[in-house]
N, C-alpha and C positions, 0 to 999 in steps of 0.2 A: 855118196850122193852127188848128183850133178844138177846144177841150177842154171836155168836160162833166165837171166835177170832182165830181159827186155823183149817183149813181143806184143802184138796187137791182135784184136779181132774186130770185125764189124759186119753188120747186116744192113745192106742197102735198102731193104724193105722197111727197116725201122727209121733210118735217116740217111741222107746223102753224106758222102765224104767229099766235101767240096774242094778239097786239096788235090783230088785225083783228076787232073786235067791234062790235056795234050796226049799225043800218041805214045810218048815214052812211058806214061803211067797207065795206059789203057789196060794192060794185063791185070792191074789191081782192081779194075772196076767190076768186081763180083763179090759175093759173100765169102768171108773167111771166118770159120768158126773154131771153137775149141775141139770139136769133133774132127775137123780137118787137121788141126795141129797135133793132136795127141798121138796118133800112130807114128808121125815123123819124129816127134820128140822122144817117144819111148824107144824107137828104133836105134837112136844114138845114145841111149842111156840117161836121158834127162828125166829127173824125178819130180822136180818142182819148177815152177815158172813165176815170173812177175808180169802181170798184165798191165800195160801202160796206155794212158789216154791217147786218143787220136784227134779229137775235135774239142773246141772250146764251147761245149754245150753242157749245161748243168745236169741234164737228165742222164748223161752217159755214165757218170760215176756211180750212182745208185744201181744202175743196170749191171755194171761190172762187179760191184760188191755182191749182188745177188748171184751172179754167175760164179764167182769164186766160192761162194758158200755151197754151191752144187757140184763143184769140180774137185776131183782128187788130184788134179795136176796143178792148178793155180794156188800158189802159196801166199800171194800178196798182190795188192792193187796200188798202182800209182795213178790217181785220178786227177780231176781238174775242178777247181772252183775259182771264182773271181777273187784274186788276192787283194784287190783294191776296195772291196766292199767294206763299209765301216764295221759290220757285224761278222767279219770273217771268222773270228774265234768261235762265235756261236754256231756258225755254219759248219765248221769243222767238227764241233761237238755233235751236231745233228747228224752228220754223215756217219759218225762213229756209232750212233745208236740205231742206224738202219739195219735191215736184214743183211748179214754179211759185213757189217760195219767193222768187225774185228779184223778184217783183211785189209783195211785201209792202212797203207804204209807210207804213202807220200803223195805229193801234189806236183804236177808239172804244168807249166804254162808255155805256150808256143812263142817263146821269146824270139826265136829266129824270124818270126813274122812281124815283130815290132819295129817300126821305122826309127825309133829312138834307141841308139846304141847303149844309152845309159838307163834304159827302162827299169832295170833291176834296182837302181839307186834312187828311184822316186820315193818320197816319204810314205805315200800310201802303199806302195809295193813293199817297202821295208817293214811296215806295220804288219802286213799280211805274212811276210816271211817269219817275223818274230812270233806271230800267232801259231804258225806251223811248228816252230821249235817248242813252244809251250804245250802243244798237243802231242809231242813226241813223234812227229812226222819228219820225213826228209824231203828235200827239194831236188827234183830232177831238173837238170839244165839242158834244154835243147836249144843250142845257140850256134851262131856262125863265128868263124875265127875273129872277126872284128869286134864281136861282143864279149870276147873273153876278158879284156881288161876290166869291164864292169863286173864280171863274175868274180874276179879277184877282189875287188873292193867290197862287193857284197859279202863274200865269204869271210873276209877279214873283219868286217864290221859286225858279223853275227857268228861268233865262234861257237855258240851253243847249238847252231843248226848245221846238220850235215848236208853238203851240196854234192850231188851225184852228176857228173858230167857224162851226158849221153853221147855215144858215137865219136868219142875222142874230141868233141868240139868241131866235128865235121871238117877235118883238114882237106886241102885241095889235092887229093890223091891223084885225080885224073890228070892234073897238070904236072905232077911231080914236084910242085913247090913245097918247101918245108918251113920257111919263115914268112911272116912273123909268128905263124901258128905255134911252132915249137917253143919259142921264147915265152909266149903267153901261157901255154900249157904248163911249162915248168914253174912259172910264177904261181899258178893256181895250185899245183901239186905241192908247193912249199908250205901250204897251209894245212894243218893237221885235220881240219874238218872237211876235207874234200876227198872224193872218191871218183873213179873213172870207169866207164863201161867199155870193154873191148868189143865194140859192136859197130855196125853200120859201115864198115870199111869197104866191103865189096860194092855197095851201092855208090859210095863216093868215088870209087875207082872207075865204075862204069861196066855195064854188061858186055861180055865178050872180050874185055880188054884186061881185066885184073889178073894178076898172078901173085903168088905168095911173095916173090921177090919185090914186087911193086908195093905191097902192103908192109913189108918188114920194117922199113925206116920209121914208119909211123907207129907201128906196134912197139918197136924197140924204144922209141922216145917215151911213150907212156909207161912202159915197163921200168925204164930207168928212173923216170920222174916220180911215179906213184909207188912202184914196187907191187909185187903180187898181192900183198896184204891190203892194198887199197885199189885193186883192180877186180872186175867181175866180168865174166863172159855174158854176152847177150846176142841172140840170133838176129834181132830186128825182123823176125818173121811177121807178116808175109812180105814186107817191103823188100827184104833181101832177095826174094824170088825174082825180082827184076834182073838180078845179076847172077844168082847162085841158088842152088837148092839148100834146104835146111842142113842136109848131111854135108854138103860142101862147105858151108859156113863153119860147121863144127870141125870138120877136118882141117881147114886152113888155120883155125884158131889153135888147134893142137900142134900143127906144124910150126907156127910162129912162136910157140912157147915150149918147144921140145927141149930146150936147153935148161929149163927150170928143174929144180929138184922136186921130189914127190910132194913134199909139204907145200911148196910154193904153188904147184899146180892145183893142189887141193884148195888152197885159198882162192885162186883165180876162178876155178870152175865150181866152187860151192861155198867155201868158207866166208869170203867177203860178202857175198849177197845174203847169206844166211844171217850174218851178224848185222849188216847195215839195215836190212829190211825186216829183221826180227822174224824170220820164217820158222 
């Protein structure tokens, strides 16, 4: 089995994706559905996927849960809810009781858009993260490199919660810089309750400019730091289409991990995601 641990869908007739701005993102300003994804995923052997939130709108998560219940491809949903609300534990329980609620596997907040680099360390946020742990959910981290130190502190302070780092923590691949991102990532990986997605690299490198050799230092860093048992493949479709097709993303992931043994590749391309998200 192969698992794609990170993709999105959206329908602009339901709501706008207000983050799609500027000419660089214009190719994403259309609908992307599971029906669009499925033939591409099946063509490269993907059997299950994890659908991840895109906007901080409460209505999106129930829609995604219902979609998962109708899909043979989606095995889990990482949704969104306001982690700072006082009744967050009750809200997580309510989501789990909705149609498709059994597919709720985690919560993600757009921390990358928060001006406070220590947002994750706020007492109200910590209370929400603790409620997630109590509900048996994981927390996906979408952060920028300068926010990684707060991720380390948050994960150290909540050992009962699994933190999943999306897109390697968005290293500056386009510039070729490696530090201080690599140091921060290794500090996060030193904590046993952390996992990383091998995803988003082609987009960070930039359309028309990325190569496997340019991505390799970043992939090697997380492979060394987390190990295949705490790494999982994610396509980041359809955002990846700004720089590469679904098939190209899968191909380069296999190229970057070709030196792994068969059991290690099985972890990275299915086992870790299956275990972490309970697929």
